[in-house]
C-alpha positions in Angstrom: -0.3 -0.3 0.0 1.6 3.5 -0.8 2.5 6.1 1.5 -0.6 8.4 -0.1 -3.3 6.4 1.0 -1.4 5.9 4.4 -1.4 9.5 4.9 -5.1 10.8 5.0 -5.9 8.7 7.9 -3.2 9.3 9.5 -3.2 13.2 9.1 -7.2 12.6 10.0 -6.4 10.6 13.4 -3.5 13.7 14.0 -6.5 16.2 13.8 -8.9 14.8 15.8 -6.5 14.3 18.5 -5.6 18.2 18.7 -9.4 19.3 17.9 -10.2 17.0 20.9 -7.1 18.6 23.1 -7.8 22.0 22.1 -11.8 20.7 23.1 -10.5 19.3 26.8 -8.5 22.4 26.9 -11.5 25.4 26.6 -14.0 22.8 28.9 -11.1 23.2 31.7 -11.0 27.0 30.8 -14.7 27.3 31.2 -14.6 25.3 34.5 -12.3 27.9 36.0 -13.9 30.9 34.8 -17.2 29.7 36.3 -15.9 28.3 39.4 -14.2 32.2 40.1 -17.3 33.2 39.9 -19.2 31.8 41.8 -16.6 31.5 44.6 -16.6 35.3 44.4 -20.3 35.5 44.2 -20.7 33.7 47.5 -17.7 34.1 49.7 -16.7 37.3 48.4 -12.6 38.1 47.9 -10.1 36.4 50.2 -6.3 35.8 49.4 -7.3 32.1 50.1 -9.2 33.0 47.0 -6.0 34.9 45.0 -4.0 31.8 45.8 -6.4 29.5 44.7 -7.0 31.2 41.2 -2.8 31.7 40.8 -2.7 28.4 41.4 -5.2 26.7 39.1 -4.2 29.8 35.7 -0.4 28.5 36.1 -1.5 24.5 35.9 -4.1 25.0 33.1 -1.6 27.7 31.1 1.7 25.8 31.7 3.5 28.9 33.8 5.9 27.5 36.0 6.0 31.0 37.5 3.3 33.6 38.2 2.4 36.5 40.5 -1.4 38.3 40.9 -0.4 41.7 42.1 -2.4 44.9 43.8 -1.7 48.2 42.6 -1.6 51.0 45.3 0.4 54.1 45.8 3.0 53.9 43.2 3.4 50.4 44.0 2.5 46.9 43.1 1.7 44.5 46.1 2.1 40.6 45.7 -1.1 39.0 46.9 -0.5 35.5 45.3 2.6 33.7 43.7 3.5 30.7 42.1 7.5 29.5 41.7 10.2 32.0 41.4 8.2 35.6 42.0 8.8 37.7 44.5 6.8 36.8 48.2 3.6 37.6 49.2 3.2 41.4 50.6 6.4 42.1 48.9 6.0 45.8 47.0 7.5 46.4 43.5 7.5 50.0 43.0 5.8 51.1 39.4 8.8 52.5 37.3 9.9 52.2 33.7 7.7 49.4 31.8 5.2 48.5 34.5 4.4 52.6 35.3 3.8 52.8 31.3 1.9 49.6 30.9 -0.6 50.6 34.0 -1.0 54.6 32.9 -4.7 55.1 32.4 -6.6 54.3 30.0 -5.8 50.9 30.1 -6.5 48.7 27.0 -7.7 44.7 27.4 -4.0 43.7 26.2 -1.0 41.3 26.7 2.6 42.7 27.6 5.6 40.3 26.2 8.4 42.0 27.9 10.5 40.2 30.3 10.7 42.6 33.4 13.1 41.4 36.1 12.1 42.8 39.2 9.1 41.0 39.2 10.9 37.5 39.6 13.4 36.2 41.6 14.3 34.3 39.0 18.4 35.2 37.6 17.9 36.5 34.6 20.4 33.9 32.7 18.6 31.3 34.1 15.3 32.8 32.2 16.7 32.8 28.9 18.4 29.6 29.0 14.8 28.2 29.6 13.4 30.1 27.2 10.6 31.2 28.5 7.5 33.9 27.5 7.2 36.4 29.3 3.0 37.5 29.9 1.7 40.6 31.8 -2.2 41.3 31.8 -3.4 44.4 33.3 -6.1 44.5 36.1 -8.3 47.1 35.6 -11.6 48.9 36.5 -12.8 51.5 34.0 -9.5 51.8 32.4 -8.0 52.4 35.4 -5.3 49.9 36.8 -6.3 48.1 39.9 -3.1 45.5 39.3 -1.2 42.8 37.2 -1.2 39.3 36.4 2.3 38.0 35.1 3.2 34.2 33.9 6.4 33.1 32.9 5.8 30.2 30.3 7.5 27.6 28.3 5.1 28.3 25.4 3.1 31.2 23.6 -0.2 31.4 24.8 -3.1 30.5 22.5 -5.7 33.2 21.3 -8.3 31.4 23.6 -6.2 31.3 26.7 -5.7 34.8 26.5 -9.5 35.8 26.1 -10.2 33.9 29.1 -7.0 35.7 31.1 -8.8 39.3 29.8 -11.7 38.2 31.1 -10.6 36.8 34.6 -8.6 40.5 34.7 -12.2 41.7 33.9 -13.8 40.2 37.1 -10.4 40.8 39.6 -10.3 44.2 38.5 -14.3 44.9 40.0 -13.2 42.8 43.0 -9.6 44.6 44.0 -11.7 48.0 43.8 -14.9 46.6 45.8 -12.2 45.3 48.0 -11.0 49.5 48.4 -14.2 50.5 48.2 -13.4 53.5 50.6 -11.2 55.0 47.9 -13.4 57.7 46.3 -13.3 59.0 42.6 -11.7 62.0 43.9 -8.8 60.5 45.5 -7.9 58.9 42.3 -7.7 61.8 40.5 -5.8 63.6 42.4 -3.2 60.6 42.8 -2.8 60.4 39.0 -0.9 63.8 39.3 1.9 62.4 41.4 4.7 59.7 39.5 4.4 56.3 40.9 7.3 56.8 43.1 5.8 59.9 44.2 2.7 58.3 45.4 4.8 55.7 47.2 6.3 58.5 49.3 2.9 59.8 49.6 1.2 56.7 51.0 4.0 56.3 53.7 3.0 60.0 55.0 1.0 59.0 57.6 2.9 56.9 59.5 4.8 60.2 60.3 8.5 58.4 59.5 11.7 61.0 59.0 13.1 61.4 55.7 16.3 59.2 56.6 13.4 55.8 57.8 11.3 56.6 54.6 14.5 56.8 52.6 15.6 53.3 54.3 12.2 51.8 53.5 12.0 52.9 49.5 15.6 51.8 49.2 16.6 55.8 47.9 18.1 58.3 49.6 17.1 60.9 51.9 18.2 63.8 49.6 15.6 62.3 47.0 12.7 61.7 49.7 12.8 65.8 50.7 12.6 66.3 47.0 9.5 63.9 46.2 8.3 65.3 49.1 8.4 68.8 48.1 6.7 67.7 44.8 4.2 66.3 46.5 3.5 69.5 48.6 3.4 71.3 45.3 1.3 69.0 43.3 -1.2 68.7 45.9 -1.4 72.2 46.6 -0.7 71.8 50.4 1.0 73.4 52.6 3.7 71.1 54.6 3.8 67.2 55.1 1.5 67.2 57.9 -1.0 68.0 55.6 -0.1 66.2 52.8 -0.2 63.3 55.3 -4.1 64.1 56.1 -5.3 64.1 53.0 -3.3 60.4 52.5 -5.5 59.2 55.7 -8.3 60.7 53.9 -7.5 59.2 50.7 -7.8 55.7 53.0 -3.8 55.5 53.3 -3.0 53.9 56.9 0.1 54.2 58.7 1.8 51.5 57.1 1.2 52.6 53.8 -1.7 50.6 52.8 -5.4 50.6 52.5 
């Protein structure tokens, strides 16, 4: 029997196998979306639900490393992680490309540039493993709320991208509701500040000295002083005490968190 007669059945069997695999993947993604929505509806947002979602995303989409982070005061706070991401609770300044990606208005898109300061994974190991970087802004009404980042060994399919975009929409609503004490006007005046200025502003209610703030943020005391002077000017307040009061009114606590 010639190869020409054998190839069609083999090709058909391969196509059928691929179609079945794709169908199973889509069913699994639908179940993930459904279960997450149900848990969110019944129990509300929680750290446990966040970590469950992170684990499910990484498992289903083949990501060895992943994180879910919430934007706050010019930084990203890690809420959930898997693999070699920074630990839960770590704060990553929204500088460089991170600041650009999360600058409103946020679009439904993904970014594929590797951002080394999101991971504890050495750059050499990242290159050696040929990992693909995927970053999905979490937003609510085109205002940044956070970020989902994944490192995978393969590109993501269009169906997977659609699922992740939908999850980002649900996450944006959930995280926004979690911080419901922050009023719209607060968001508007915070947009006047750079990411680093927002980070300094959020820490003012602590009453810490410039040296203490500098140590916490990893910058010099002189740089902190410059940031505070610019904050006072942009917000139209006379001194750091008034700025601290404004930060408290915006919902920031003495530790710089809502």
